[in-house]
C-alpha positions in Angstrom: 8.1 7.8 3.2 10.4 7.3 0.3 13.4 9.5 -0.2 14.3 10.5 -3.7 17.9 11.6 -4.6 18.0 15.3 -5.5 21.6 16.5 -5.8 25.1 16.2 -4.5 27.5 19.0 -3.6 31.3 18.5 -3.7 34.0 20.5 -2.0 36.8 21.2 -4.6 40.4 22.2 -4.4 40.3 23.4 -8.0 36.8 24.2 -9.4 38.0 24.4 -13.0 39.5 20.9 -12.8 36.3 19.4 -11.6 34.2 21.5 -14.0 36.3 20.2 -16.9 35.8 16.6 -15.7 32.0 16.8 -15.0 31.2 18.7 -18.2 33.7 17.0 -20.5 33.7 13.4 -19.3 30.3 13.1 -17.6 28.1 15.3 -19.8 26.9 17.9 -17.3 26.1 21.5 -18.3 26.8 24.5 -16.1 23.4 26.1 -15.3 24.3 28.7 -12.7 27.3 29.9 -10.8 28.2 32.6 -8.3 29.6 33.4 -4.8 28.6 31.0 -2.1 27.3 33.8 0.0 27.4 37.6 0.2 31.0 38.6 0.1 32.3 35.0 0.2 35.5 34.2 -1.7 34.1 30.8 -2.4 32.3 30.1 -5.7 29.5 27.6 -6.2 28.9 26.1 -9.6 25.6 24.3 -10.4 25.4 21.6 -13.1 22.8 19.4 -14.5 22.1 16.8 -17.2 18.3 17.4 -17.1 16.5 20.5 -18.2 13.9 20.1 -15.5 16.5 20.0 -12.7 18.2 23.3 -11.7 21.1 21.2 -10.5 22.0 17.6 -9.9 25.6 18.4 -8.9 27.2 21.5 -7.4 30.9 22.2 -6.8 32.2 24.6 -4.1 35.9 25.7 -4.1 37.9 26.0 -0.9 38.9 22.5 0.1 42.6 22.4 1.1 45.2 20.1 -0.4 45.5 16.9 1.6 41.8 16.8 2.6 41.1 13.9 0.2 38.3 12.5 2.4 36.6 15.9 2.6 35.3 16.2 -0.9 31.6 15.5 -0.1 29.8 18.6 1.1 26.3 17.1 1.2 23.8 14.9 -0.6 20.2 16.0 -0.9 17.0 14.0 -1.0 13.4 14.9 -1.8 10.2 13.9 -0.2 6.6 14.4 -1.5 5.2 16.7 1.2 6.0 18.9 4.2 4.4 16.3 6.4 7.1 13.9 5.4 9.8 16.6 6.2 8.2 16.8 9.7 8.2 13.0 9.9 11.8 12.8 9.0 12.7 15.5 11.5 10.9 13.5 14.3 12.7 10.3 13.3 16.1 12.0 13.4 15.3 13.7 16.8 14.3 10.3 18.2 17.7 9.0 17.2 19.5 12.0 18.7 20.6 13.5 15.4 20.8 17.3 15.4 19.1 19.0 12.5 19.2 22.5 10.9 16.0 23.6 9.2 16.7 26.0 6.4 14.7 27.8 3.6 16.3 28.3 0.2 13.3 30.3 -0.9 11.9 27.7 -3.3 12.5 24.8 -1.0 12.4 24.0 2.7 15.4 21.9 3.8 16.4 19.9 6.8 20.2 19.6 7.1 21.7 16.9 9.3 24.8 14.8 9.7 25.0 11.1 9.7 26.2 9.2 12.8 29.9 9.3 11.7 
């Protein structure tokens, strides 16, 4: 199984500051934005540099000042088949890593933390 990088989500103190940086300096385009969930005060902003990718980067506001090490929300990887998702799930379970299966409608996801 080969994992392919899909996207990264960052927790922001100031969404506008990060949006300005990633669009102005890094060449990303905003492709979508909205509340993180129903009734949530948090906003998520999706950005990409590739037309065939809905998002390569997303930014979610709500990180507090002084949480410099808490900017990474998650990284996402792709596999080629559902069988490989199940294989990864089994490997993580063998290593004692808790997982959270989740459907985003157009994808099936397996969320997990690393050992740290």
